[in-house]
C-alpha positions in Angstrom: 110.0 102.1 89.3 108.6 102.7 92.5 105.1 100.9 91.6 103.0 103.0 94.0 101.1 106.2 93.7 99.5 107.6 96.6 96.7 110.8 96.4 95.6 113.0 98.7 93.2 116.0 97.3 90.3 118.2 98.1 88.3 117.2 94.9 85.3 114.9 96.9 84.1 112.4 95.3 80.6 113.8 93.8 82.7 114.9 90.2 84.7 113.2 87.9 88.3 114.9 89.1 89.7 112.1 91.7 88.9 108.9 89.2 90.8 111.3 86.3 93.7 111.7 88.4 93.6 108.0 88.5 93.0 107.5 84.8 96.2 110.0 83.9 98.4 107.7 86.3 96.9 104.4 84.7 97.3 106.2 80.8 101.2 107.2 81.7 102.2 104.3 83.9 99.7 100.9 83.3 100.2 98.6 86.0 101.6 101.0 88.8 98.9 100.6 91.9 97.5 104.4 93.1 96.2 104.3 96.6 93.4 107.1 97.7 94.8 108.6 100.6 91.8 110.9 100.9 90.0 113.3 98.6 88.1 115.1 101.5 90.2 117.6 102.7 88.0 120.3 103.2 88.1 122.5 99.6 91.2 124.7 99.3 92.2 124.3 102.9 96.2 124.1 102.2 96.6 123.6 105.9 94.5 120.8 106.5 96.2 118.8 103.8 99.7 119.5 105.0 98.8 118.2 108.2 96.6 115.3 106.7 99.9 114.6 105.2 102.0 115.2 108.4 99.7 112.7 110.4 100.3 110.2 107.5 104.2 110.0 107.1 105.1 107.2 109.7 103.0 105.1 107.3 104.4 106.2 104.0 105.8 103.4 102.0 108.6 103.7 99.0 106.6 105.5 96.3 105.0 109.0 95.1 102.7 110.8 97.1 100.5 113.2 94.7 99.4 115.8 96.9 96.2 118.6 95.5 95.1 121.1 97.6 95.5 124.2 95.1 93.6 127.3 95.3 96.1 129.1 93.7 95.7 126.6 90.5 96.1 128.7 87.2 98.4 131.6 89.3 102.2 131.9 88.9 102.7 129.6 92.1 104.9 126.7 91.6 104.5 122.9 90.8 107.5 121.2 92.4 108.6 117.4 93.8 110.1 116.5 96.8 112.4 113.9 97.4 112.5 112.3 100.8 114.1 109.3 102.6 111.7 106.5 103.6 112.0 103.8 105.7 112.8 100.9 102.8 114.0 103.2 100.0 112.9 107.3 98.8 109.6 108.9 98.8 108.8 111.1 96.4 106.0 114.2 96.8 104.6 115.9 94.1 101.8 118.5 94.6 101.6 123.0 94.0 104.6 124.7 96.0 105.2 122.1 98.9 107.9 120.5 97.4 111.5 120.2 98.2 114.3 119.7 95.2 112.6 120.6 92.4 110.5 122.7 90.2 108.5 120.6 87.7 108.7 123.0 84.8 109.4 121.0 81.6 106.3 120.6 79.8 107.2 117.3 78.2 106.3 115.7 81.6 103.1 117.4 81.6 99.8 115.5 80.2 99.2 116.5 76.3 95.9 118.2 75.8 93.2 115.8 74.0 92.7 115.5 70.5 90.9 118.7 69.4 92.1 120.9 72.2 94.5 123.3 71.8 97.4 123.3 73.8 97.3 125.3 76.8 93.4 125.7 76.9 92.1 126.4 80.4 94.8 126.1 83.2 92.1 125.2 86.0 93.1 121.4 86.5 96.4 121.5 86.9 96.2 118.1 89.4 95.0 116.8 85.7 97.4 118.4 83.3 100.7 118.6 85.5 100.9 117.3 89.0 99.0 113.8 88.1 101.5 112.7 84.9 104.2 114.3 86.8 103.8 111.4 89.8 102.7 108.5 87.0 106.2 109.3 85.4 108.2 109.1 88.6 106.3 106.2 89.7 107.4 104.6 86.1 111.3 105.5 86.8 112.0 108.9 85.4 114.8 110.3 87.3 113.3 113.0 89.3 116.4 115.7 88.0 114.4 115.1 84.7 111.5 116.8 85.7 113.0 120.2 86.2 115.9 122.6 87.9 116.2 122.9 91.3 114.8 125.4 93.5 116.2 126.3 96.9 113.8 124.8 99.8 114.0 128.2 101.7 111.9 129.5 98.6 109.1 127.3 99.3 105.9 128.2 100.7 104.4 126.4 103.9 105.0 126.7 107.7 105.5 123.8 110.3 103.1 122.3 112.3 102.6 125.0 115.4 104.2 124.4 119.1 102.0 124.7 122.2 103.1 127.8 123.6 103.2 129.2 127.3 100.3 131.2 128.7 101.6 134.1 129.8 99.2 134.8 132.1 98.4 131.5 134.4 101.7 130.2 135.8 102.5 126.8 134.3 99.5 127.2 131.9 99.8 126.0 128.1 98.1 127.9 124.7 97.4 125.1 122.3 95.9 124.9 119.3 93.0 122.5 117.8 94.9 121.3 114.7 92.2 118.7 113.2 89.1 117.7 113.8 87.9 114.3 112.9 84.6 112.7 111.4 83.9 111.4 114.8 84.1 115.1 116.3 87.3 114.8 118.3 89.3 117.7 118.6 93.2 117.1 118.0 95.7 119.6 119.8 99.1 119.8 119.3 99.9 118.7 122.5 100.9 115.8 124.2 100.3 114.1 127.7 103.9 115.0 128.6 103.4 118.7 127.7 100.7 118.9 130.8 102.8 116.0 133.2 99.1 115.4 135.4 96.6 113.3 135.1 93.9 116.1 134.8 93.9 119.6 133.2 91.8 123.2 133.3 90.9 123.8 129.7 89.6 127.3 129.1 87.6 126.7 125.6 87.5 129.7 123.1 83.6 130.7 124.1 84.9 131.5 128.0 83.9 128.0 129.5 85.9 125.9 131.5 86.4 122.0 131.8 88.1 120.3 134.2 89.1 117.0 132.5 91.2 113.8 132.9 93.5 112.4 130.7 92.9 109.2 129.1 94.0 106.4 127.3 90.6 105.7 125.4 87.0 106.4 125.4 85.6 104.5 127.3 87.8 105.4 129.9 86.0 108.9 130.1 82.2 107.7 130.4 79.3 108.1 127.9 78.7 111.4 127.5 81.9 112.5 129.4 84.6 115.1 128.1 88.3 114.3 128.5 91.7 114.3 127.0 92.0 111.3 125.1 95.5 110.0 123.3 95.1 110.2 120.2 96.2 107.3 117.4 99.2 110.1 116.9 100.1 110.6 120.7 99.1 113.8 120.3 95.8 114.8 123.1 92.3 115.1 121.7 89.5 116.6 123.6 86.3 114.0 122.7 83.1 113.1 124.5 82.7 109.2 124.7 80.3 107.8 121.9 79.5 112.1 120.7 81.0 115.0 119.0 83.3 117.1 121.3 83.6 120.0 118.5 80.1 120.2 118.3 79.4 120.2 122.0 81.9 123.1 122.7 81.9 124.6 118.9 85.6 123.5 118.6 86.8 124.0 114.8 90.8 124.0 113.3 92.9 127.1 114.0 91.4 127.4 117.6 93.2 128.0 120.5 92.8 126.7 124.1 94.6 127.3 127.3 95.1 124.5 129.7 96.5 124.4 133.2 98.2 120.7 134.0 96.6 119.3 137.4 93.3 119.3 138.3 92.1 122.6 140.1 88.7 121.8 140.8 87.0 119.3 143.0 86.3 115.5 141.2 82.5 114.8 141.4 
């Protein structure tokens, strides 16, 4: 028994969906602990969910990860499970077509219909009916290979985190992508301070505005209301405003691309 199920979904907390997942785990594997990583992934945003897991990987402990961001529920997309190494043991991930080794094809490990409901009635809540019971069975000690046949990892959907690109129009320039905007309005980039190689950068925003920004190790180093590139808790650069939302101020959103040129190209104020 792994003893822990970590849950990530886009279900939100207004309806009963997230609570039902926990109840299914409790029914199938009584005593297994459940950690709610988040239920606030933007609706249907598979990439945001994948990036949330990617940011979380260094802190995951041996156990089962139940990840459900599933706009294709009810279609022929596969339900899969992944086995991966983790410090101190094995990590098992269960979710829609984002696994590595096995397809969850055996209905014996799915949730049986409740009394009075015919089998197969409705296919819009695989989080409850397929993924949660599979994760609970794994947490209770069912071997991974019993959940279904192996699948070719190359056949699984998804793509990796984008790397920063060279800006073909600017010598020494880079093109970066906004990976994530957190609740404080900080816009995380797929870029590190080492990629820039300097203490400042000229940043061209999607709307065309240019900012000459310092690279800082904390928000307060910027000064109240001043922008900068802060090394965030994941080791990536985030475009930030001290005590304000950079995303709101500059119209930033995940997926947007920014152009950066290392080094200050304007006189400091």
